[in-house]
N, C-alpha and C positions, 0 to 999 in steps of 0.2 A: 171619779177617777177618769183621766183622759184615755181614750182608746189608743191602742198601739198601732192601729192602721187607719188610713183615711176612711171616711164614711162611705158606705156602699148603698146606692149607686152614686157615681160621680155626677156632679151637676154639669150639664153641657150648655153651650151658648144657645140662647133662644133665637129663633128666626121667624119673622112674619112677612107677609106680602101686603103692599099697599100701593095706592096710585098717586100719593102726594108725598114729596120729601118734607122734612121738618126743618124748622129754623134752628140755627145754632147747633146743628149736629154735623159732624164730619161727613162729607160726601165721598164716595168711592166711585171713580170713573173707570170703566172697563176699557182695556187696551188690547186689541188683537194684534197678531203678527203683522208687522209692517214698518212702523206701528200705525194703527188706525184707532183713533179715539172714539168712544161711544158717547152717549148723551152726557152733557155737563162738562165736556172736554174743551169748550171754547176758551182760548187764552192760555192753555197749559203748554208749556215748552216741551216738545217731544224729543229734543236732543238728549241722547243717552238712553232713551227708552227703546226696548226691543219688542215688547208685547209678549215675551216668553211667558208661558203659564207659570204663575206664582211670583212674578216680578212685582213686588209691592214697593212703591216709592211715595214718600210724603212730599207734598207741595203746600207748605203752610197748613191751612185747615182742610185741604183736599188731598185725597190719596188717588194714585192710579194703581190699577191691578191688572197685570197681564193675564190674558186668558188663552194665549196661544192661538191655535187654529180653530178653537171652539169644539174640540172633541169632548166627550163625557169625561175622559181621564183628565183633560186639561181643566175642566171646570171643577172637578174634585180637588185637583192640586191647587187651583186658584183659591177656592174657598178656604182650604186649610192654611195656605200661606197668609191669607188676609188676617185670619184670627191670630196667627202667631205674630204677625207684624203689629197688630193692635194690642200689644201686651207690653208690660213694663210699668215703670213708675208713672208715666203720663198716659196710661191707657184710657181711652174714652169709655164711658159706660155703654154707649151705643153708637151706631153708624148707619148711614143710608147707602145702599149699593144701588147705583143707577143702572138698571138692566138695559141691554141693547134690544132692539125690536125683534131679533131672531130668537129670543129666549122662549123656549117652550117648556112643557112640563118635565120632559126628560132632562133638559139642561138645569132646571131648578132643582130637581132631585139630586143631581150630581153635585151641584154647587153647595146645597144645604148639607149634604152628607159630609163633604169636605170641611165645611165651616164648623159643623157640630163636633166633628172628631179631631180636627187639627189642633185644637187647644187642649186636648185631653192630657191630664197629668196625674200620675200616681206616684207619690213619694212619701215614705215614712220619715217624718221630720218634725222637729219642734219649732221650726221656723214658719213664718207666715208664707202662704202661697203667693207667688208673684201676681200682680194685678193683670186682669185680662178683660177684654171687651165682654160685656154681659149679654148683649143682644145685637142683632142686625135686622134692618128692615130692607127688604128687596122692593125697589120702586119700579113698577111696570106701567105701561101705557093704560089710560083710562078707557079700555075697550070693554064693551058690554060682555060680562060673563068671564072675561079672561082672568081677572083677579081671583075669582073663585077656583078656576082650574089650577092656577099656580099655587094657591093656598093649599089645595088638596095634595098637590105634589110635594110641597114643603112639609106638610104634616107627615106624610108617608116616609119621607127621607129622614125626618127627625126620629120617627119610631124605629127605623132601621139603625140609625146611629146610636140610639139608646140601647138597643139590643147588643150592638157591637161593644159599646162602652162598658156595659155590665159584664159581658164576657171577659173583657180586659181586666176589670176590677177583680173578678173572681180568680182569674189566672195569675194576676200580679200579687195577690195577697200572699205574704210569706207563710211558709208551712209550719212555723212555730205557732201561728194563729189558725191557719187553715188545715183542719183535719177532717175526716169524713163527717163527723158530727157538725162542725162549723159550716161546712159547705151545704149540707142538706137542710139544716135549720135556717140558714140564711136564705136559701131558695124558698123554703116554705113560708118564711116571714114575708118575703116580697110577694109571693103568690097570693097570700091572704089579703093583700091590698088591691087585688085586681078582680073585678066582677067576672064570674064564670070560670075562674081558674082555681083548682083545688090541688093540694099537695098532700101526699102520704109519705112518711118516712118510716122505713122498717129497720130494726136493729139486728145485731148479730144473732140473737136468739131466733128471730123469725127466719133469718137466712138459713140457719142450721135446720130448723123444722122443715123448711121448703126444699132443702137440698141444693142451695146455691154454692156448690163445691168450689167453683172457680174463684168467686169473690172471697170466700172464707180462706182458701189457700193463700191467695195473694195478701190478704189482710192479716194472716195469722202471725206474722213476724213482728207486728207493731203492737205497742201497748195501747194504741188508740184504735178501737175496733171499727170494722167496716159498717157501712150503711147502704140502703137502697132507696133512692128517691123516685117517686112516681108522680108526675104532674099530669093533670087531666083537664082538658078543655073541650067544650062542645058536646052535643048529643046527636047531631044530624050531619048528613053529608059524608063524603068519603072519610075513612079513618086512617090517618097518617100516624105512624109511630116513629119517633126519633129517639135513637139510643146514643148516649154520649159517654165516652170513657171518663171516669172520675177518679183518677189516681192522684191523690192530693200531694204525694211526694214519692219519688221513685229512686231508691238507691240502687236498683237492679237486683236487690235481694242477695242471695248467696252467690249468684252470678254477678257480682258487684260491678257497678260502672266505674270507669276511670274518674279520678277526682276532677279533672278538667271538664267543666261544663255541667257537673252534677248540680250545682246551685241553681241552674235553670229549670230543674225538674219540679219546681213549684208550679210550673205551667203545664204539667203533664195531665191536668184535668181540663185542658182547653176545649176538648170536644164536649165534655159534660157541661162546661160553662156556656158553650154555644147553644146547646139544647135548652138550657135554662133561660138564656137571653131570648131565644127564639119563641119559646112558649109564652113568656111574658108579653112579647110584642104581638104575637098572634091574638092573644086574649084582649089586649088593649085596643087592637084594631077591630075587634069583634068580627073576625072573618067567619063566614058561614061554612065551617069545616070542623071535623072532629080531629083533635090532635092529642096524642099522649107522648110525654117525654119520660124516658127512663134513664137514670144515671146511677150505675153501680159504682160505689165509692169505696176506696181502700187506700191504705198507705203501704207501699211495698218496702219493707224494712229488713234488716239483717238482725237475727237473734236466734236463740236456741229453738224457738217455735216457728221459725220461717220454713216455708216449703222448700223442697230440694229438687235439683235435677234428678230424674229417675223416678220421682213420685208418679202415681197414677191418681188423677183427680176425677171424681164423678160430678158432672154438671147438672144443673136443673134439667129435669126431663129424663136423666139416666145415662146419657152418652158419656164416655170416658176419654180422658186425654192423658197421654204420656208426656210429662214435663221434661223438656230437654234444656231449657234456659229460663231461669227465673226472671230474667230481665225482659222476657216477652210476656209480661203480665197483663198488658192491655187486652189482648185477645182472650185471655182467661176470664176476665170479668165481663167482657162483651158477649162471650158465648152464653153465659148464664142469662143475661138480659135478653138476648135475641131469642133464645129458647122459650123464655117466659112470655115474650110478646107473641110468638107464634102460637103457643098453647092456649093463652088466656085472652088475648085482645082482638083476634080476628082482624088484623090490619089489612087495609087495601094497598098500603105502601109501607115499606120498612127501610129506614135509612139509618146507618150508624156512622158516627163521626168521631175520629180519634187521632191523636198524635201517636201513630202506631209504629212506624218503622223508619229508621235512619236511611234505609234504602231509597225511600221516596225523596229525601233531600238530595241524594245523589242523582236520582233520575230526573227530577223536575225543578231542582233549585229551591229557593226560599220564598218564592212569591206565587207559586202555583200548587193547588191541591190536586191530588189524584182521585179519580172516580173509577171504581170497579163495579161492574154490574153485568149480568148475563144479558140484560136487555139494552140494545142499542138505543131504543126510544127513551128509556128512563135515563140513561147516561146523558143523552142529548138534552133532556129536560133540566138536569142538574147544571150542565154547562151553560145553557141559556139563562137559567135563573141567576147564576153567578154573574154572567155578563151584564144582566139588567141592573145589578146592584154593586158592580165594581169589584167582584171577586173572580179570579181566574182559575178555571179547572181544566184538566186534561184527562180524557178517558184512557185508562190503562187496560191491558188485556188480561183475561182470566184464561191462561194458556192450558189447554187440555193435557199437554205432555207432562205437566207438573201435578196433576190431580192425584195420581197414584202415590206421590211422595207424602201426601197428608195421612196416609194409612200408617198405623203402628202395629208392631208385632205383638205387643202386650196390652194394647188398649184399642179403642175405636179409632182414635186420631193421634197424630203426632203434633205437638205444639209448635215446634220450629222445624218444618220440613226443609231439606236441602233445596237449593235453587234460589232464584231471585226473590229477595226478602219481602218486598212489598206485595208481589204477586202470590207467593205461597201463604202469606198471612191472610190475604183476602180469600184464598181458596179454603183455608181453615175456617174462617168465619162463615163462609157460604154453607158449610155443613150444618150450621145452626139456624139458617134463615128459612129452611123448609122450601115450600113452593110459592112463597109470598114474593111479589115483585120487590126486589131488594137492591140497594146500592150501598157500597162501603166507601166512605170519604176519608182518605188519609191526609191529614193536615200537619204532618210532622214538620214540613218546611215552613209554610206560611203562618203558622200559629205564633211564631216569635220573630222579632226583628231586632237587630243590633244597631239600627240607625233609623233616622227619620226620613221618610219619603212620602210624597202625596199626603193622604190623610192618616198615614201610619206613623206612630211614634215608637221609640225604642221600648222594648219589653213585649208583653203580650199584645197581639194585634186584634184579637176578637174575630179572626177569620172564621168563616163558616156560618155564623149566626144569621147574617143577612140572607145568605143563600137559602137556608132553611125557611125563613119567613117568606121569601119570594116563592119558594116551592109550594108552601101552604096556600099562598094567595092564588097560585095557578090552579090548584085542585079545588079551590072554593068557588071558581067561576062557573 
């Protein structure tokens, strides 16, 4: 019987580095702003060319590709545009990209990241997928050792792209297929294929025995019970714990969402998907660091067994929360997971990532994630890690004047305190992070896109996975 969804993970374009071009293979000449042609450009008519990043033009058997001013963003956009251009009925199986002499490791990482992700496609259909170029070869100068440096850069970029694509796959999967059981068992199946990575999936009985009141409350309204995923990698080095929100569909519960846009809530586990994608990439790259990924998974539904505004929920570890809005379910499940991490895992660093608040979409738009941390140094590390891999973050304040609003008259904490929504949500989560160095990443804006730009396609973007991998790499040095 055919699957109702595409296979996970999606196959990406392969990229290799070499010093010699091939015969009878389409060549791609790079064009910078001007326009200025790179190697292989002799005899090409530049009239009509601008060199703008992503400008792909066919000249018989040769292509020109604009790379703009040569910024990393331009190279990502160019790589993505090239793969999209080399698609369709006459798509070649492969092509040679003739690199300019200024191409270094950073430029290769950006170009490969764009090329690998630009052709990403997730569509539930009975039709054949459109043809797409299967591989690219980057042709560099025959300098001693340089090919090896660029190959290493390309391999890293492809690993980051693979993490991003898997995150997209998981988030794009429709929720009639994707429930907590599907998400956790899919992650466990993929983890079993990677040396050094192990997965443990806990069911609702274990959650009840351990007192995961937040996860059980949120998942109580669904006929499809919650799960808790724990991915474990490494035994030495600093211990990083990544926690991802795994809400496989969010109706808002009794505080039901408006119908407009609710169909997009299949991506409300994008934070959990980022954690899964990142752990797989860290393990594949064999980084010398210890990383644990926690994904509390539930479906927030409306039924007679759904949790209610006014309920008091006891979290893992004993703290209680007064529920004021059942649509603020993400912080309820994250609170349990954070408390579990602090009590049992002795993390050196604790990072949670979630599509948490609509307020962050208003504050930062749809292409920038929000970083909350009491540590300016840790927040700067997240921002730098994102910049290194093409993900943009902005540090948000944990304002002292709103801390008192988190207190409840009938419980320890109030789930939805009054005040700026993104900030008060982070202040609530901070109560469960203990004294561990902690950062909260709100990706409500950049986790989804309605249009194609650079290496991003419409739908789930996979935002956050690459930053987590880069952060792990920093702590492994």
